[in-house]
C-alpha positions as a printed NumPy array, in Angstrom:
array([[101.065,  62.605, 127.085],
       [ 98.405,  62.83 , 129.762],
       [ 95.359,  64.923, 128.933],
       [ 96.918,  66.873, 126.079],
       [ 95.251,  65.118, 123.094],
       [ 91.756,  65.463, 124.571],
       [ 92.364,  68.992, 125.801],
       [ 93.119,  70.286, 122.31 ],
       [ 89.967,  68.981, 120.655],
       [ 87.748,  71.942, 121.575],
       [ 90.193,  74.735, 120.692],
       [ 91.198,  73.022, 117.437],
       [ 87.544,  72.739, 116.431],
       [ 87.14 ,  76.491, 116.978],
       [ 90.165,  77.251, 114.805],
       [ 88.732,  75.053, 112.06 ],
       [ 85.567,  77.195, 112.002],
       [ 87.575,  80.228, 110.876],
       [ 85.825,  82.514, 113.335],
       [ 85.75 ,  86.216, 112.438],
       [ 88.42 ,  87.981, 114.449],
       [ 88.337,  91.353, 112.704],
       [ 86.002,  92.734, 115.367],
       [ 88.467,  92.149, 118.199],
       [ 91.848,  92.394, 116.467],
       [ 93.419,  95.835, 116.625],
       [ 96.29 ,  94.982, 114.256],
       [ 97.258,  92.244, 111.782],
       [100.79 ,  91.702, 110.502],
       [102.256,  89.285, 107.968],
       [104.857,  86.848, 109.285],
       [107.654,  88.851, 107.654],
       [106.863,  91.687, 110.079],
       [106.871,  89.527, 113.209],
       [109.361,  91.814, 114.964],
       [106.905,  94.711, 114.653],
       [104.244,  92.604, 116.374],
       [106.372,  92.22 , 119.479],
       [107.389,  95.876, 119.435],
       [103.752,  96.994, 119.223],
       [102.536,  94.507, 121.826],
       [104.433,  96.395, 124.523],
       [102.189,  99.448, 124.059],
       [ 98.814,  98.553, 125.6  ],
       [ 97.47 , 102.049, 124.87 ],
       [ 97.683, 101.308, 121.13 ],
       [ 97.283,  97.56 , 120.722],
       [ 95.024,  95.033, 122.372],
       [ 94.778,  91.937, 120.162],
       [ 97.478,  91.585, 117.52 ],
       [ 97.36 ,  88.82 , 114.94 ],
       [100.399,  87.361, 113.245],
       [ 99.134,  86.169, 109.859],
       [101.072,  83.026, 108.966],
       [ 99.397,  82.798, 105.553],
       [101.174,  85.947, 104.307],
       [104.954,  86.187, 104.021]])
């Protein structure tokens, strides 16, 4: 596995803190609308940071 287990410790700790992302996210979609996320992501004039919310169906 190499360095993988140690390399994930920092990023996983940040995810656990539930950092506020509303200030940087331009759009949030529920998982059921995943196709729309990829369609929107192609238009950089409209979307910058798009979140796919896995907690909503």
